[in-house]
C-alpha positions in Angstrom: 166.3 233.0 270.2 163.8 231.8 272.8 160.1 230.9 272.6 157.4 231.5 275.2 156.0 228.8 277.4 152.7 229.2 275.6 154.4 228.3 272.3 156.1 225.3 273.9 152.7 224.1 275.2 151.2 224.6 271.8 153.9 222.5 270.2 153.4 219.8 272.9 149.7 219.6 272.3 150.5 218.7 268.6 152.4 215.6 269.7 150.4 212.5 268.8 149.4 210.3 271.8 151.2 207.4 270.2 154.5 209.3 270.6 154.0 209.8 274.3 156.1 207.5 276.5 153.5 207.3 279.2 149.8 207.8 279.8 148.1 209.2 283.0 144.7 208.3 284.3 142.3 208.9 287.2 139.4 206.5 287.7 136.6 206.3 290.3 136.4 203.1 292.5 134.0 201.5 290.0 136.5 202.1 287.1 134.8 205.1 285.5 137.4 207.4 283.8 137.6 210.8 285.4 140.8 211.7 283.6 142.5 209.9 280.7 145.4 211.4 279.0 146.1 211.0 275.3 148.5 208.2 275.9 145.9 206.1 277.8 143.2 206.8 275.3 145.5 205.7 272.4 146.7 202.6 274.3 143.1 201.4 275.0 141.8 202.5 271.6 139.4 205.1 273.1 138.4 208.4 271.4 141.3 210.9 271.6 138.9 213.8 272.4 135.7 214.2 274.3 134.0 212.2 277.1 134.7 208.5 277.7 131.6 206.4 278.3 133.3 203.3 279.5 135.3 202.0 282.5 138.8 200.7 282.7 137.4 197.5 284.1 135.9 196.6 280.7 139.4 196.4 279.2 140.9 193.9 281.6 141.5 190.5 280.0 141.2 189.0 283.5 138.8 190.9 285.8 140.2 189.0 288.8 143.6 190.7 288.2 142.0 194.1 288.6 140.5 193.2 292.0 143.9 191.9 293.2 145.8 195.0 291.9 143.3 197.4 293.5 143.7 195.7 296.9 147.5 195.9 296.6 147.4 199.6 295.5 145.2 200.5 298.5 147.4 198.6 301.0 150.6 200.3 299.7 148.9 203.7 299.5 148.1 203.5 303.2 151.9 202.8 303.7 152.7 205.9 301.7 154.0 203.8 298.7 153.0 203.1 295.0 152.1 199.8 293.4 154.8 199.6 290.7 155.7 197.4 287.7 152.5 195.4 287.4 151.8 194.1 283.9 148.2 194.3 282.8 146.8 192.6 279.8 144.1 194.8 278.1 141.7 193.6 275.4 141.2 196.6 273.0 139.7 197.0 269.6 143.2 196.8 268.2 143.8 193.5 269.9 145.6 192.4 273.1 147.8 195.1 274.6 150.1 194.8 277.6 150.8 197.8 279.8 153.1 198.4 282.8 151.1 200.0 285.6 152.1 202.3 288.4 149.1 203.0 290.6 148.1 204.6 293.9 144.8 204.8 295.7 143.4 208.2 296.3 142.2 208.4 299.9 139.6 210.8 301.4 141.6 212.8 304.0 138.6 213.0 306.4 137.4 209.4 306.6 140.3 207.5 304.9 138.1 205.8 302.3 139.2 205.2 298.7 137.6 207.7 296.4 139.6 206.8 293.3 142.8 205.4 291.8 145.4 207.3 289.7 148.5 206.2 288.0 150.4 205.8 284.7 150.3 203.2 281.9 153.3 202.5 279.7 152.8 200.3 276.6 155.0 197.2 276.9 153.2 195.1 274.2 156.1 194.9 271.8 158.6 194.1 274.6 156.4 191.4 276.1 155.7 189.8 272.7 159.4 189.9 271.8 160.3 188.3 275.1 157.7 185.6 274.6 159.0 184.9 271.1 162.5 184.7 272.4 161.4 182.3 275.2 159.6 180.1 272.7 162.5 180.1 270.3 164.9 179.3 273.2 162.6 176.5 274.3 162.4 175.2 270.7 166.2 175.2 270.5 166.6 173.4 273.8 164.0 170.8 272.8 165.8 170.4 269.4 169.2 170.1 271.0 167.8 167.5 273.5 166.1 165.5 270.7 168.5 165.9 267.8 170.9 163.3 269.2 168.2 160.7 269.2 166.9 161.7 265.8 170.3 161.6 264.1 171.2 158.4 265.9 168.1 156.8 264.5 169.0 158.0 261.0 172.5 156.6 261.4 171.0 153.3 262.5 168.9 153.4 259.4 171.9 153.9 257.2 173.6 151.0 258.8 170.6 148.8 258.0 170.7 150.1 254.4 174.3 149.0 254.2 173.6 145.6 255.6 170.7 145.2 253.1 172.9 146.3 250.2 175.6 143.7 250.9 173.7 140.6 249.8 172.0 142.5 246.9 175.4 143.6 245.5 176.8 140.1 245.9 173.9 138.5 244.2 174.0 140.8 241.1 177.8 140.4 240.9 177.4 136.6 240.9 174.8 136.8 238.2 177.2 138.9 236.1 180.1 136.5 236.9 182.2 139.4 238.1 183.9 140.1 241.5 181.7 141.5 244.1 182.5 145.2 244.3 183.4 146.4 247.8 182.7 150.1 247.0 182.5 152.7 244.2 183.8 151.6 240.9 186.2 153.9 239.1 185.1 155.6 235.9 187.3 153.1 233.9 185.7 150.1 235.7 182.2 151.5 235.2 182.8 152.1 231.5 184.2 148.6 231.1 181.3 147.0 232.8 178.6 148.9 230.9 180.5 148.7 227.5 180.8 144.9 227.8 177.1 144.4 228.5 175.9 147.0 226.1 177.9 145.5 223.2 176.7 142.0 224.0 173.1 143.2 223.8 173.6 145.2 220.7 175.4 142.2 219.1 172.7 139.8 220.1 170.0 142.1 218.5 172.0 142.4 215.3 172.6 138.6 215.3 168.9 138.0 215.7 168.1 140.2 212.7 170.9 138.9 210.5 170.2 135.2 211.1 166.5 135.4 210.3 165.1 136.3 206.9 162.8 139.2 206.6 159.7 137.0 205.9 160.2 135.1 209.1 160.9 138.2 211.1 157.7 139.8 210.0 155.8 136.8 211.1 157.1 137.4 214.6 156.9 141.2 214.8 155.7 144.2 212.6 158.4 146.0 210.6 158.2 149.1 212.8 159.2 147.0 215.9 162.2 145.6 214.0 163.2 149.1 213.0 163.0 150.1 216.6 165.1 147.2 217.7 167.8 148.3 215.1 167.6 151.8 216.6 168.1 150.4 220.1 171.1 148.4 218.9 172.6 151.6 217.5 171.9 153.5 220.7 173.6 150.7 222.7 176.7 151.0 220.5 176.8 154.8 220.7 175.5 155.4 224.3 178.5 157.3 225.4 177.9 159.9 222.7 174.2 159.9 223.3 174.6 160.4 227.1 177.8 162.3 227.8 177.1 162.5 231.6 178.6 159.4 233.2 176.2 159.3 236.1 173.2 159.2 233.8 174.4 156.3 231.7 173.3 153.4 233.9 169.6 154.6 234.0 169.7 155.2 230.2 171.0 151.8 229.4 168.6 150.2 231.8 165.7 151.8 229.9 167.1 150.6 226.6 167.3 147.0 228.0 163.8 147.2 229.4 162.5 148.3 225.9 164.2 145.4 224.3 162.7 143.0 226.8 159.2 144.5 226.2 159.5 144.1 222.5 160.6 140.4 222.9 157.5 139.9 225.0 155.4 141.0 222.0 157.1 138.5 219.7 155.1 135.6 218.2 156.6 132.1 217.9 158.6 131.3 214.8 162.2 132.4 215.4 164.9 130.2 216.8 164.3 130.1 220.6 168.0 130.1 221.5 168.6 133.3 219.5 165.7 135.0 221.3 166.9 133.8 224.6 170.4 135.1 223.9 168.9 138.6 223.4 166.8 138.2 226.6 169.9 137.2 228.6 171.9 140.0 227.3 169.1 142.5 228.1 168.8 141.1 231.6 172.5 141.3 232.2 172.7 144.9 231.0 169.9 145.8 233.5 171.8 144.0 236.2 175.0 145.9 235.4 173.1 149.2 235.4 171.4 148.2 238.7 174.7 147.2 240.2 176.3 150.6 239.5 173.3 152.5 240.8 173.1 150.3 244.0 176.9 150.7 244.5 176.6 154.4 244.4 173.8 154.3 246.9 175.8 152.0 249.1 178.8 154.4 249.0 176.4 157.4 249.7 175.0 155.6 252.8 178.6 155.1 254.1 179.4 158.7 253.3 176.4 160.1 255.1 176.8 157.9 258.1 179.8 160.0 259.2 178.1 163.3 258.2 175.1 162.5 260.4 177.2 161.4 263.3 179.3 164.6 263.1 176.2 166.7 262.8 174.8 165.1 265.9 178.0 165.7 267.9 178.2 169.3 266.6 174.6 170.1 267.5 174.9 168.7 271.0 178.4 170.0 271.6 177.2 172.5 274.3 176.1 169.5 276.5 179.8 168.4 276.6 181.4 171.9 277.0 182.6 171.0 280.5 184.8 168.1 279.3 188.3 168.3 280.6 191.3 168.6 278.2 193.8 165.8 278.1 197.3 165.6 276.7 197.5 163.4 273.6 199.6 163.1 270.5 198.3 164.4 267.2 199.1 161.0 265.7 196.6 159.3 268.1 193.9 161.7 267.0 194.7 161.0 263.4 194.8 157.3 263.8 191.4 157.2 265.5 189.9 159.5 262.8 191.2 157.4 260.0 190.0 154.2 261.6 186.5 155.6 261.9 186.5 156.3 258.2 188.1 153.1 257.0 184.9 151.7 255.4 184.3 155.0 253.6 187.8 155.2 252.3 187.6 151.5 251.2 184.3 152.1 249.4 185.8 154.9 247.4 189.1 153.0 246.7 191.0 155.7 248.5 194.5 155.1 249.9 195.3 157.1 253.0 199.0 157.8 253.6 200.2 159.2 257.0 203.5 160.8 257.4 204.4 161.7 261.0 207.3 164.0 261.6 206.2 165.3 265.0 208.2 162.9 267.2 205.1 162.2 269.3 204.6 165.9 270.2 201.5 166.3 272.4 198.6 168.8 272.5 196.1 169.6 275.3 192.6 169.1 273.8 189.1 168.0 274.3 189.8 164.8 272.6 186.3 164.1 271.1 186.0 167.6 269.7 189.3 167.6 268.0 189.0 164.0 266.7 185.7 165.0 265.1 187.3 168.0 263.5 190.2 165.9 262.1 187.7 163.2 260.9 185.7 165.9 259.1 188.8 167.0 257.2 189.7 163.5 256.3 186.1 162.7 255.3 186.0 165.7 253.0 189.4 164.8 251.5 188.1 161.3 250.7 184.7 162.5 249.4 186.2 165.1 247.1 189.0 162.9 245.7 188.9 162.0 242.0 189.9 158.6 240.5 193.1 158.7 238.5 192.7 158.9 234.7 193.3 155.4 233.3 193.0 153.8 236.7 196.7 153.2 236.9 197.0 154.8 240.3 194.5 154.7 243.2 193.1 158.0 244.5 195.0 159.2 247.6 194.7 161.3 250.7 197.9 162.4 252.3 198.1 163.3 256.0 201.3 165.0 257.3 202.0 165.8 261.0 204.8 168.2 262.0 205.9 170.0 265.2 208.2 172.7 266.4 208.8 174.2 269.9 205.5 176.1 270.0 203.0 174.3 267.8 201.8 171.0 266.2 200.5 171.1 262.6 198.4 168.7 260.7 197.9 168.9 256.9 195.3 166.9 255.0 195.8 166.9 251.2 193.8 165.4 248.4 193.8 165.3 244.5 190.4 166.1 243.0 187.6 168.6 243.3 188.7 172.3 243.3 187.7 174.9 245.9 187.1 178.2 244.1 189.5 181.0 245.1 186.7 183.4 246.2 185.2 180.8 248.6 188.5 180.5 250.3 189.4 184.3 250.4 185.9 185.2 251.7 185.8 182.3 254.2 182.6 181.1 252.7 183.5 177.5 253.1 183.4 177.9 256.9 179.9 179.4 257.0 177.3 177.1 258.6 175.2 175.3 256.0 177.3 176.6 253.1 178.2 174.1 250.4 180.6 175.3 247.7 179.4 175.6 244.1 181.6 172.7 243.1 180.9 170.5 246.1 178.1 168.6 244.3 180.5 167.1 241.8 179.3 163.6 241.0 176.3 164.0 243.3 178.5 164.2 246.4 176.3 164.6 249.5 176.9 166.8 252.6 175.4 168.9 255.4 177.4 172.1 255.1 178.4 171.7 258.8 181.8 169.9 258.7 184.1 172.8 258.0 182.2 175.1 260.4 182.8 172.5 263.1 186.5 172.2 262.2 187.0 176.0 262.5 185.0 176.1 265.8 186.9 173.2 267.3 190.3 174.4 266.3 189.7 178.0 267.4 188.4 176.9 270.7 191.8 175.3 271.2 193.6 178.6 270.3 194.5 177.2 266.9 194.2 178.2 263.3 193.0 176.8 260.0 194.6 177.5 256.5 193.3 176.3 253.2 194.9 176.2 249.7 193.5 174.8 246.4 195.5 175.0 243.2 195.7 173.1 239.9 197.5 169.8 240.3 199.6 169.7 237.2 202.5 171.8 236.1 200.9 171.8 232.6 197.5 172.8 234.0 195.4 175.8 232.8 196.5 178.7 234.9 194.0 181.3 233.7 191.2 181.5 236.3 188.8 183.0 233.7 189.3 180.0 231.4 186.0 178.0 231.2 187.9 174.8 231.9 189.9 176.1 234.8 187.8 174.4 237.5 187.2 171.3 235.4 190.8 170.1 236.0 192.0 168.3 239.1 193.3 170.5 242.0 195.5 169.7 245.0 193.6 170.9 248.1 195.3 171.2 251.4 193.7 172.0 254.8 196.3 172.7 257.6 195.4 173.1 261.3 197.9 174.5 263.8 197.5 174.0 267.5 199.7 175.1 270.5 202.0 172.4 271.6 201.7 171.2 275.2 204.5 172.6 277.3 206.5 169.9 279.1 207.9 170.5 282.6 211.3 170.8 281.1 210.0 173.4 278.7 
């Protein structure tokens, strides 16, 4: 079946000007429209039908551009050519529009004078805006990449200052409590022992103050309601572990109780034995010191932890600036030793013992040394960060590093005992997504950037290597049902293994 040309033309006339890829125009030398197709009318926001009582010159954002383009169009027309590809910025009722112009001057054949200009306009607004946005974004990225090193270096320096400031504070509080100065995070057993001792002393001092003073004398010093509140505080001090089951929240809770006791003593009128009152005051102060010591110790460890994270983030973000670094032949053991050395303070602050087992015989790999060392350090840092303290405190937490080699590859495994990684996060590679932090990664308020494992995968793959992950319950008597509510509450053994091509020797 065929249709006539007239029917085709009828259908074409129904096409909306906005759907036309190009618009045609003819204007007089002064810019008056003699012909303006639907595409031109739509682009400039003019009536789609009828006469046009305006000139094209009125739409130019920069009138000087029109003068320049007309001169170029006339010159090229006399050479038998078109002016092509010029971008014109038009101000219309709908806002700023950008059009690509192809134009030619219409010359009088008798005298050669310009009697008009004709050409086409193609709307390039969306393309130009997109390109401008892309250029702005690219410039922002370049600016950020240039500056991020300085910004993160400043933050790392700040964390170093925080650590230096914490050292004398921790030493002073420990001296006041007559305990050894903690060099890092206390184990749950040590925390409980410290808080228990001071809480029991304060509770006992309160009960002694009440028991050793008859009711008549006590009421001369404080109203009955205040004594009842003191008794309640003594009870809370005795049962604080049941009142506050979350370990991390206990120091702040006990600090508030001690502060309340101190405030009540401040209201007390003379009449009771001063030494008994002072004993309660000292016990309250020491409990506040103990709680402050634990809070400050956690902040101290967090500052050490984040120091590596910020340094690794800085190196990751500015990695493109070092993409031209040559590869060198090194042993995996040297990479591991440098990574472990850089994390010595963090491991010490967490009480982590790092054990290295090297079965590689010094096998070498060809690598960009800084990139791979950062990747290995990220794995070790995560292993330290997500390790749990051993129940009962009889064994220190550990991180095991094992190096092996065969004829074709060198492997490195980093293993720790502690926070699980859910099965779905491994199977779906979620843990390697930039910025992703697993749903169990915030165990005990552990901090992170969500960049470390992304960096590991990128660095290893850029060296034609691979990364494997496993995370499974640590004990043979552990819960094995993944749907059990306590399945992920038990310790897991997590192993990250990277495999890299072994450097070929001349003999090989």
